[in-house]
ROFI-252899 format. One record per residue (C-alpha): residue number from 0; x, y, z. Coordinates in nm, 2 decimals. Layout:
<pts>
{pt NUM {X Y Z}}
...
</pts>
This chain:
<pts>
{pt 0 {1.15 -1.90 -1.74}}
{pt 1 {1.10 -1.75 -1.36}}
{pt 2 {0.99 -1.42 -1.43}}
{pt 3 {1.17 -1.29 -1.13}}
{pt 4 {1.48 -1.41 -1.29}}
{pt 5 {1.45 -1.28 -1.61}}
{pt 6 {1.41 -0.92 -1.47}}
{pt 7 {1.79 -0.94 -1.38}}
{pt 8 {1.97 -1.11 -1.63}}
{pt 9 {2.15 -0.94 -1.88}}
{pt 10 {2.04 -0.63 -1.68}}
{pt 11 {2.32 -0.34 -1.57}}
{pt 12 {2.27 -0.31 -1.23}}
{pt 13 {2.43 0.02 -1.18}}
{pt 14 {2.08 0.20 -1.10}}
{pt 15 {1.97 -0.07 -0.91}}
{pt 16 {2.26 -0.06 -0.69}}
{pt 17 {2.23 0.28 -0.66}}
{pt 18 {1.85 0.24 -0.56}}
{pt 19 {1.96 0.07 -0.28}}
{pt 20 {2.26 0.27 -0.15}}
{pt 21 {2.19 0.38 0.22}}
{pt 22 {1.88 0.15 0.24}}
{pt 23 {1.80 0.10 0.63}}
{pt 24 {1.83 -0.28 0.67}}
{pt 25 {1.53 -0.40 0.92}}
{pt 26 {1.52 -0.80 0.92}}
{pt 27 {1.55 -1.09 0.68}}
{pt 28 {1.37 -1.44 0.67}}
{pt 29 {1.50 -1.76 0.51}}
{pt 30 {1.27 -2.01 0.32}}
{pt 31 {1.50 -2.28 0.27}}
{pt 32 {1.23 -2.53 0.14}}
{pt 33 {1.13 -2.30 -0.14}}
{pt 34 {1.47 -2.16 -0.20}}
{pt 35 {1.39 -1.80 -0.10}}
{pt 36 {1.53 -1.51 0.10}}
{pt 37 {1.33 -1.22 0.17}}
{pt 38 {1.56 -0.87 0.28}}
{pt 39 {1.34 -0.61 0.46}}
{pt 40 {1.45 -0.24 0.35}}
{pt 41 {1.35 0.12 0.43}}
{pt 42 {1.49 0.27 0.13}}
{pt 43 {1.56 0.62 0.00}}
{pt 44 {1.33 0.73 -0.26}}
{pt 45 {1.14 1.02 -0.41}}
{pt 46 {0.82 1.03 -0.64}}
{pt 47 {0.81 1.26 -0.96}}
{pt 48 {0.65 1.53 -0.76}}
{pt 49 {0.55 1.60 -0.42}}
{pt 50 {0.70 1.55 -0.09}}
{pt 51 {0.93 1.21 0.00}}
{pt 52 {0.73 0.94 0.17}}
{pt 53 {0.76 0.95 0.52}}
{pt 54 {0.78 0.57 0.55}}
{pt 55 {0.89 0.34 0.24}}
{pt 56 {0.95 0.01 0.34}}
{pt 57 {1.01 -0.26 0.08}}
{pt 58 {1.06 -0.64 0.09}}
{pt 59 {1.34 -0.79 -0.16}}
{pt 60 {1.27 -1.16 -0.21}}
{pt 61 {1.55 -1.36 -0.37}}
{pt 62 {1.43 -1.67 -0.57}}
{pt 63 {1.63 -1.93 -0.63}}
{pt 64 {1.87 -1.92 -0.37}}
{pt 65 {2.14 -2.19 -0.35}}
{pt 66 {2.37 -2.05 -0.08}}
{pt 67 {2.43 -1.80 0.21}}
{pt 68 {2.72 -1.72 0.36}}
{pt 69 {2.79 -1.47 0.66}}
{pt 70 {3.06 -1.33 0.86}}
{pt 71 {3.01 -1.17 1.19}}
{pt 72 {3.31 -1.06 1.37}}
{pt 73 {3.47 -0.79 1.60}}
{pt 74 {3.77 -0.61 1.63}}
{pt 75 {3.92 -0.35 1.85}}
{pt 76 {4.17 -0.09 1.74}}
{pt 77 {4.42 -0.30 1.95}}
{pt 78 {4.34 -0.63 1.81}}
{pt 79 {4.58 -0.78 1.57}}
{pt 80 {4.32 -0.98 1.39}}
{pt 81 {3.93 -0.97 1.41}}
{pt 82 {3.72 -1.23 1.63}}
{pt 83 {3.49 -1.45 1.44}}
{pt 84 {3.14 -1.46 1.64}}
{pt 85 {2.95 -1.78 1.61}}
{pt 86 {2.63 -1.72 1.41}}
{pt 87 {2.39 -1.98 1.20}}
{pt 88 {2.15 -1.94 0.91}}
{pt 89 {1.87 -1.93 1.16}}
{pt 90 {2.01 -1.68 1.34}}
{pt 91 {2.11 -1.44 1.07}}
{pt 92 {1.77 -1.24 1.12}}
{pt 93 {1.83 -1.15 1.49}}
{pt 94 {2.21 -1.07 1.39}}
{pt 95 {2.11 -0.82 1.14}}
{pt 96 {1.82 -0.66 1.39}}
{pt 97 {2.09 -0.63 1.65}}
{pt 98 {2.23 -0.33 1.45}}
{pt 99 {1.92 -0.16 1.50}}
{pt 100 {1.83 -0.07 1.15}}
{pt 101 {2.18 0.02 1.03}}
{pt 102 {2.22 0.12 0.66}}
{pt 103 {2.37 -0.06 0.39}}
{pt 104 {2.71 0.05 0.29}}
{pt 105 {2.89 0.09 -0.01}}
{pt 106 {2.76 0.15 -0.39}}
{pt 107 {2.74 -0.21 -0.52}}
{pt 108 {2.53 -0.48 -0.37}}
{pt 109 {2.41 -0.69 -0.66}}
{pt 110 {2.64 -0.90 -0.93}}
{pt 111 {2.96 -0.69 -0.81}}
{pt 112 {3.31 -0.84 -0.79}}
{pt 113 {3.46 -1.07 -0.57}}
{pt 114 {3.72 -0.83 -0.39}}
{pt 115 {3.52 -0.78 -0.09}}
{pt 116 {3.44 -1.16 -0.05}}
{pt 117 {3.78 -1.26 -0.10}}
{pt 118 {3.87 -1.04 0.23}}
{pt 119 {3.60 -1.19 0.43}}
{pt 120 {3.54 -1.52 0.33}}
{pt 121 {3.82 -1.67 0.52}}
{pt 122 {3.64 -1.53 0.85}}
{pt 123 {3.31 -1.70 0.77}}
{pt 124 {3.05 -1.80 1.09}}
{pt 125 {2.87 -1.97 0.85}}
{pt 126 {2.86 -2.10 0.45}}
{pt 127 {2.50 -2.29 0.42}}
{pt 128 {2.43 -2.44 0.06}}
{pt 129 {2.05 -2.50 0.02}}
{pt 130 {2.11 -2.69 -0.30}}
{pt 131 {2.35 -2.75 -0.56}}
{pt 132 {2.26 -2.55 -0.84}}
{pt 133 {2.46 -2.24 -0.98}}
{pt 134 {2.30 -1.92 -0.90}}
{pt 135 {2.29 -1.64 -1.18}}
{pt 136 {2.33 -1.38 -0.94}}
{pt 137 {2.49 -1.23 -0.61}}
{pt 138 {2.39 -1.02 -0.32}}
{pt 139 {2.63 -0.86 -0.06}}
{pt 140 {2.59 -0.63 0.21}}
{pt 141 {2.70 -0.54 0.52}}
{pt 142 {2.64 -0.38 0.87}}
{pt 143 {2.86 -0.21 1.12}}
{pt 144 {2.88 -0.06 1.46}}
{pt 145 {3.09 0.22 1.57}}
{pt 146 {3.11 0.22 1.94}}
{pt 147 {3.07 -0.16 1.97}}
{pt 148 {3.33 -0.25 1.68}}
{pt 149 {3.13 -0.54 1.52}}
{pt 150 {3.08 -0.60 1.16}}
{pt 151 {2.84 -0.81 0.98}}
{pt 152 {2.90 -0.91 0.62}}
{pt 153 {2.64 -1.12 0.41}}
{pt 154 {2.65 -1.29 0.08}}
{pt 155 {2.37 -1.48 -0.10}}
{pt 156 {2.37 -1.67 -0.44}}
{pt 157 {2.03 -1.63 -0.62}}
{pt 158 {1.82 -1.65 -0.92}}
{pt 159 {1.56 -1.40 -0.93}}
{pt 160 {1.46 -1.09 -0.75}}
{pt 161 {1.09 -0.94 -0.66}}
{pt 162 {1.01 -0.62 -0.49}}
{pt 163 {0.69 -0.53 -0.27}}
{pt 164 {0.59 -0.26 -0.06}}
{pt 165 {0.50 -0.25 0.31}}
{pt 166 {0.10 -0.36 0.21}}
{pt 167 {0.25 -0.66 -0.02}}
{pt 168 {0.19 -0.50 -0.32}}
{pt 169 {0.48 -0.56 -0.60}}
{pt 170 {0.69 -0.26 -0.73}}
{pt 171 {0.80 -0.30 -1.06}}
{pt 172 {1.14 -0.29 -1.09}}
{pt 173 {1.18 0.03 -1.33}}
{pt 174 {0.98 0.20 -1.10}}
{pt 175 {1.17 0.09 -0.78}}
{pt 176 {1.49 0.21 -0.97}}
{pt 177 {1.36 0.54 -1.07}}
{pt 178 {1.25 0.64 -0.71}}
{pt 179 {1.58 0.56 -0.59}}
{pt 180 {1.80 0.74 -0.88}}
{pt 181 {1.56 1.05 -0.81}}
{pt 182 {1.63 1.06 -0.46}}
{pt 183 {2.03 1.06 -0.51}}
{pt 184 {1.98 1.31 -0.78}}
{pt 185 {1.80 1.54 -0.59}}
{pt 186 {2.06 1.48 -0.29}}
{pt 187 {2.31 1.58 -0.48}}
{pt 188 {2.15 1.91 -0.61}}
{pt 189 {2.09 1.99 -0.22}}
{pt 190 {1.68 1.92 -0.25}}
{pt 191 {1.59 1.97 0.11}}
{pt 192 {1.33 1.66 0.07}}
{pt 193 {1.62 1.40 0.09}}
{pt 194 {1.73 1.55 0.45}}
{pt 195 {1.78 1.22 0.65}}
{pt 196 {1.95 1.15 0.95}}
{pt 197 {2.35 1.13 0.89}}
{pt 198 {2.26 1.18 0.52}}
{pt 199 {2.32 1.55 0.45}}
{pt 200 {2.23 1.69 0.11}}
{pt 201 {2.53 1.85 -0.10}}
{pt 202 {2.54 2.22 -0.10}}
</pts>
Protein backbone atom coordinates (compact mmCIF):
# COMPACT_ATOMS: atom_id res chain seq x y z
CA UNK A 1 0.00 0.00 0.00
CA UNK A 2 1.09 3.58 -0.70
CA UNK A 3 2.06 4.89 2.77
CA UNK A 4 0.74 8.36 1.94
CA UNK A 5 -2.64 6.85 1.14
CA UNK A 6 -2.76 4.84 4.34
CA UNK A 7 -2.41 8.03 6.41
CA UNK A 8 -5.79 9.29 5.26
CA UNK A 9 -7.87 6.17 4.73
CA UNK A 10 -10.47 5.89 7.48
CA UNK A 11 -9.26 9.10 9.13
CA UNK A 12 -11.54 11.78 10.61
CA UNK A 13 -10.28 14.79 8.67
CA UNK A 14 -11.78 17.43 10.99
CA UNK A 15 -8.49 18.33 12.68
CA UNK A 16 -6.57 18.16 9.40
CA UNK A 17 -9.00 20.67 7.93
CA UNK A 18 -8.47 22.87 11.00
CA UNK A 19 -4.70 22.76 10.45
CA UNK A 20 -5.19 23.96 6.86
CA UNK A 21 -7.63 26.77 7.66
CA UNK A 22 -6.49 30.28 6.67
CA UNK A 23 -3.21 28.98 5.24
CA UNK A 24 -1.66 31.30 2.66
CA UNK A 25 -1.64 29.67 -0.78
CA UNK A 26 1.72 30.30 -2.46
CA UNK A 27 1.67 28.12 -5.57
CA UNK A 28 1.04 24.72 -7.11
CA UNK A 29 2.90 22.24 -9.30
CA UNK A 30 1.43 19.32 -11.25
CA UNK A 31 3.37 16.25 -12.35
CA UNK A 32 0.97 14.42 -14.65
CA UNK A 33 3.50 11.70 -15.48
CA UNK A 34 3.66 10.64 -11.83
CA UNK A 35 0.06 11.62 -11.04
CA UNK A 36 1.15 14.07 -8.32
CA UNK A 37 0.13 17.59 -7.39
CA UNK A 38 2.08 19.74 -4.90
CA UNK A 39 0.46 22.65 -3.09
CA UNK A 40 2.73 25.25 -1.44
CA UNK A 41 1.26 26.81 1.69
CA UNK A 42 2.25 28.94 4.63
CA UNK A 43 0.27 27.51 7.51
CA UNK A 44 -0.73 28.75 10.95
CA UNK A 45 1.02 26.66 13.59
CA UNK A 46 2.43 26.84 17.10
CA UNK A 47 5.00 24.66 18.87
CA UNK A 48 4.25 23.10 22.25
CA UNK A 49 6.26 25.90 23.89
CA UNK A 50 7.86 29.14 22.75
CA UNK A 51 7.12 31.74 20.09
CA UNK A 52 5.32 31.12 16.84
CA UNK A 53 7.61 30.46 13.87
CA UNK A 54 8.19 33.49 11.67
CA UNK A 55 8.03 31.42 8.49
CA UNK A 56 6.26 28.11 8.27
CA UNK A 57 6.04 27.10 4.64
CA UNK A 58 5.04 23.57 3.80
CA UNK A 59 4.40 21.57 0.65
CA UNK A 60 1.50 19.16 0.54
CA UNK A 61 2.10 16.54 -2.15
CA UNK A 62 -1.00 14.70 -3.27
CA UNK A 63 -0.37 11.31 -4.85
CA UNK A 64 -2.52 9.12 -7.06
CA UNK A 65 -4.11 12.20 -8.60
CA UNK A 66 -6.68 11.19 -11.19
CA UNK A 67 -8.44 14.46 -11.97
CA UNK A 68 -8.09 18.21 -11.48
CA UNK A 69 -10.83 20.75 -12.15
CA UNK A 70 -10.91 24.52 -11.69
CA UNK A 71 -13.19 27.48 -12.18
CA UNK A 72 -11.64 30.93 -12.60
CA UNK A 73 -14.35 33.54 -12.89
CA UNK A 74 -15.21 37.15 -12.31
CA UNK A 75 -18.48 38.78 -11.32
CA UNK A 76 -19.07 42.47 -10.65
CA UNK A 77 -21.89 43.52 -8.37
CA UNK A 78 -24.14 44.41 -11.31
CA UNK A 79 -23.45 41.27 -13.37
CA UNK A 80 -26.37 38.90 -13.70
CA UNK A 81 -24.04 35.90 -13.97
CA UNK A 82 -20.31 35.24 -13.52
CA UNK A 83 -17.94 35.29 -16.48
CA UNK A 84 -15.82 32.15 -16.68
CA UNK A 85 -12.23 32.99 -17.58
CA UNK A 86 -9.99 30.78 -19.73
CA UNK A 87 -7.53 28.57 -17.85
CA UNK A 88 -5.72 25.28 -18.42
CA UNK A 89 -4.02 22.89 -16.01
CA UNK A 90 -0.54 24.11 -16.95
CA UNK A 91 -1.56 27.67 -16.07
CA UNK A 92 -3.02 26.86 -12.66
CA UNK A 93 0.14 27.79 -10.73
CA UNK A 94 0.27 31.22 -12.40
CA UNK A 95 -3.41 31.77 -11.66
CA UNK A 96 -2.93 30.92 -7.99
CA UNK A 97 0.10 33.20 -7.69
CA UNK A 98 -1.89 36.05 -9.22
CA UNK A 99 -3.92 36.18 -6.00
CA UNK A 100 -0.77 37.20 -4.13
CA UNK A 101 -0.72 34.55 -1.42
CA UNK A 102 -4.40 34.69 -0.59
CA UNK A 103 -5.60 32.63 2.34
CA UNK A 104 -7.65 29.49 1.99
CA UNK A 105 -11.26 30.21 2.87
CA UNK A 106 -13.57 28.04 4.92
CA UNK A 107 -13.06 25.16 7.30
CA UNK A 108 -13.30 22.12 5.05
CA UNK A 109 -10.79 21.13 2.37
CA UNK A 110 -10.25 17.36 2.51
CA UNK A 111 -13.12 14.93 1.80
CA UNK A 112 -15.78 17.60 2.13
CA UNK A 113 -19.27 17.11 0.75
CA UNK A 114 -20.24 18.10 -2.79
CA UNK A 115 -22.31 21.19 -1.94
CA UNK A 116 -19.68 23.66 -3.16
CA UNK A 117 -18.70 21.52 -6.13
CA UNK A 118 -22.31 21.31 -7.31
CA UNK A 119 -22.45 25.10 -7.31
CA UNK A 120 -19.36 25.80 -9.42
CA UNK A 121 -18.94 22.59 -11.44
CA UNK A 122 -21.11 24.14 -14.16
CA UNK A 123 -18.70 27.09 -14.39
CA UNK A 124 -15.51 25.19 -15.18
CA UNK A 125 -12.47 26.70 -16.85
CA UNK A 126 -11.07 23.19 -17.23
CA UNK A 127 -11.64 19.62 -16.07
CA UNK A 128 -8.60 17.43 -16.74
CA UNK A 129 -8.54 13.68 -16.18
CA UNK A 130 -5.03 12.37 -15.57
CA UNK A 131 -6.12 8.75 -15.48
CA UNK A 132 -9.31 6.72 -15.16
CA UNK A 133 -9.04 5.24 -11.67
CA UNK A 134 -11.44 6.28 -8.91
CA UNK A 135 -9.44 8.24 -6.35
CA UNK A 136 -10.13 7.71 -2.65
CA UNK A 137 -10.11 11.38 -1.57
CA UNK A 138 -10.80 14.92 -2.73
CA UNK A 139 -9.22 18.29 -2.00
CA UNK A 140 -11.11 21.51 -2.64
CA UNK A 141 -9.95 25.07 -2.02
CA UNK A 142 -10.59 28.59 -3.27
CA UNK A 143 -8.93 31.95 -3.73
CA UNK A 144 -10.80 35.25 -3.75
CA UNK A 145 -10.18 38.93 -4.40
CA UNK A 146 -12.27 41.82 -3.17
CA UNK A 147 -11.19 44.78 -5.31
CA UNK A 148 -10.91 42.84 -8.54
CA UNK A 149 -13.82 40.42 -8.04
CA UNK A 150 -12.14 37.25 -9.25
CA UNK A 151 -12.62 33.85 -7.68
CA UNK A 152 -10.76 30.61 -8.25
CA UNK A 153 -12.09 27.24 -7.10
CA UNK A 154 -9.95 24.11 -7.43
CA UNK A 155 -10.87 20.46 -6.86
CA UNK A 156 -8.36 17.59 -6.88
CA UNK A 157 -9.16 13.88 -6.77
CA UNK A 158 -6.28 11.97 -5.11
CA UNK A 159 -5.31 8.88 -3.12
CA UNK A 160 -2.64 9.96 -0.61
CA UNK A 161 -0.73 12.91 0.81
CA UNK A 162 2.68 13.72 2.27
CA UNK A 163 3.83 16.95 3.93
CA UNK A 164 7.31 18.51 3.83
CA UNK A 165 8.71 21.69 5.34
CA UNK A 166 10.60 24.39 3.43
CA UNK A 167 13.83 22.40 3.80
CA UNK A 168 12.32 19.27 2.29
CA UNK A 169 12.05 17.40 5.59
CA UNK A 170 8.92 15.29 5.87
CA UNK A 171 6.51 16.26 8.63
CA UNK A 172 4.50 13.45 10.21
CA UNK A 173 0.80 14.04 9.74
CA UNK A 174 -0.03 13.93 13.51
CA UNK A 175 2.67 16.54 14.20
CA UNK A 176 1.39 18.79 11.42
CA UNK A 177 -2.18 18.52 12.68
CA UNK A 178 -1.19 19.14 16.31
CA UNK A 179 0.62 22.38 15.44
CA UNK A 180 -2.39 23.74 13.58
CA UNK A 181 -4.89 22.73 16.26
CA UNK A 182 -2.70 24.41 18.91
CA UNK A 183 -2.67 27.61 16.85
CA UNK A 184 -6.46 27.79 16.65
CA UNK A 185 -6.91 26.92 20.30
CA UNK A 186 -4.49 29.73 21.18
CA UNK A 187 -6.29 32.06 18.78
CA UNK A 188 -9.64 31.38 20.47
CA UNK A 189 -8.00 32.05 23.85
CA UNK A 190 -6.67 35.45 22.71
CA UNK A 191 -3.02 34.38 22.69
CA UNK A 192 -0.92 37.28 21.30
CA UNK A 193 1.32 34.77 19.47
CA UNK A 194 -1.52 34.33 16.99
CA UNK A 195 -1.53 37.95 15.81
CA UNK A 196 -1.53 37.92 12.01
CA UNK A 197 -2.62 40.49 9.41
CA UNK A 198 -6.34 40.01 8.92
CA UNK A 199 -6.61 37.42 11.71
CA UNK A 200 -7.28 38.98 15.13
CA UNK A 201 -7.31 36.77 18.27
CA UNK A 202 -10.72 36.56 19.92
CA UNK A 203 -10.73 38.37 23.26
